[in-house]
C-alpha positions as CSV (number, residue, x, y, z in Angstrom):
1,M,114.0,102.5,84.7
2,N,117.2,101.7,86.5
3,Q,119.3,98.6,86.1
4,W,117.8,97.0,89.4
5,E,114.3,97.7,88.5
6,Q,115.0,96.0,85.1
7,F,116.4,93.2,86.7
8,L,113.6,92.6,89.2
9,T,110.8,93.3,86.5
10,P,110.5,89.4,85.6
11,Y,110.5,88.3,89.3
12,K,107.5,90.9,89.8
13,Q,105.7,89.5,86.8
14,A,106.1,85.9,88.0
15,V,104.7,86.9,91.4
16,D,101.8,88.8,89.7
17,E,100.9,85.5,87.7
18,L,101.2,83.3,90.7
19,K,98.7,85.6,92.6
20,V,96.4,85.4,89.8
21,K,96.6,81.8,89.5
22,L,95.9,81.2,93.4
23,K,93.2,83.6,93.5
24,G,91.5,81.8,90.5
25,L,91.9,78.3,92.5
26,R,90.4,79.9,95.7
27,K,87.4,81.1,93.6
28,Q,86.9,77.6,92.2
29,Y,86.7,76.2,95.6
30,E,84.3,78.8,96.7
31,V,82.0,78.4,93.7
32,G,82.1,74.7,94.4
33,E,81.0,75.2,97.9
34,N,83.9,73.4,99.2
35,A,86.2,74.8,102.0
36,S,89.2,76.4,100.3
37,P,92.5,75.6,101.6
38,I,93.7,79.0,100.5
39,E,92.6,81.8,103.0
40,F,94.2,84.7,101.1
41,V,96.8,85.5,98.6
42,T,99.6,88.0,98.9
43,G,102.9,88.5,97.1
44,R,105.8,90.8,96.7
45,V,109.5,91.1,95.6
46,K,111.7,92.3,98.2
47,P,113.0,95.9,97.4
48,I,116.7,95.8,96.2
49,T,117.7,97.8,99.4
50,S,116.6,94.8,101.5
51,I,118.3,92.3,99.5
52,I,121.5,94.3,99.6
53,D,121.3,94.7,103.4
54,K,121.1,90.9,103.7
55,A,124.2,90.2,101.5
């Protein structure tokens, strides 16, 4: 694993955790027969090349 992948790993894990929590909230709304304010959930951490290009 290169240095950048190691650096970005905690951010990827945080995004994954947030996706799980938001998907859970969405399911709770659906089960409760309420309209969900969450239509869909996606997440990503930008690739390092994209981050460097913007710097």
